[in-house]
C-alpha positions, 0 to 999 in steps of 0.5 A: 500500500505504499502508493498511499504515500502519494494520495494525501487527498484520498477519502475512502479506502477499502483494503479488506482481505489483502494480507496487509500488515503495515499501516505506515503509508496511511499516515500521509492521507490527511483527508481519509475519513473511511478505512476498511481493513477487515481480515488482513494480517495486522498483528499489532495494535501499535499500527494505530500509531500511524492513524492517530494524526488523521484528523478526519478519520471517522469510520474504521473496520479492523475486525478479523485481524490478529491484533484484535486478540482474545479480549474484545473489550481491551481491543475496542478500548485501545482503539478508541483511546487512540482514535477518539474521533471515530464514529464507527468501529467494526460496524458498531457506533461509538458512544460517549460512554465508551470514549470515557471508559477507553481513557481508563481501560484502553492502552495508550500507543505512543510508538510505532511497531518494529519495522518488518523486513518483508515488504507489505503486501508481498510476503516471501510465502504466499501459500496461506494468503492464497489459500484464504483468498480462494474462499472469495472471488474478486467479484464476491469481494468487491460486492461485499466491500461495496455493501459494507461500505454503503451500509456504514455510510447509510447509518452515518446519514451519508449517500451510498457510493454507486458501484461504477464509482467504487474502487477496491484493491484486488487481494488476488494478485501474487505478482508484486509489480502487477499488483503495484500497477493495478493499485496505482491505476485504481487509485488514479481512477478513484481520484479522477472522480473528484475532479472537475472539468478543468482538472480532467483537462489537466489530466488529459494533457498530462496523459497525452504528453506521457503517451507521446513520450512512450511512443517516441521511446518505442520508435527509438528502440526500433 
């Protein structure tokens, strides 16, 4: 998810079922309001350190990750102590009582987790993640992600996201280069929906120049 470092204006991200373990790239997404991380490989609640300075984050879905542990109360209290601006956590509304209790029962996270040697999203062994991903096809996953996203938006009084405007990052890619390319493409298409006519014209001109450069390079190589 390193592409997120270059997407500071993105508002909604769905990374469900992606084998993600590192949230550091998200700390640049200052406009992020909804983050869906269900069923990943986030092992430590210390990853919340990277979300603490996101001022607009209101919806977080973190369930079915190893970091949730065996004590759901401690998990929820720790998340809310560190992210007190949340309105919804794991499809459950956050109450004022919970926020007060989190100051007592939650654990304050003051430092990031230890760095990992394996690049996020491209583990050395993909056997376990591949086995898990076979339980859900890309189409099924996209439908579920869109459904869970719109369900939460509806409960918060927000308009649903139309299917043709919904973008999700595919969990079934095993080739790192292809996955990075697809993630970049998805991110660009998602952000383009927020542009007006003037912004789209800038994009069109930039794409045109890039295509001309590629064609020129191809001719020179021939």
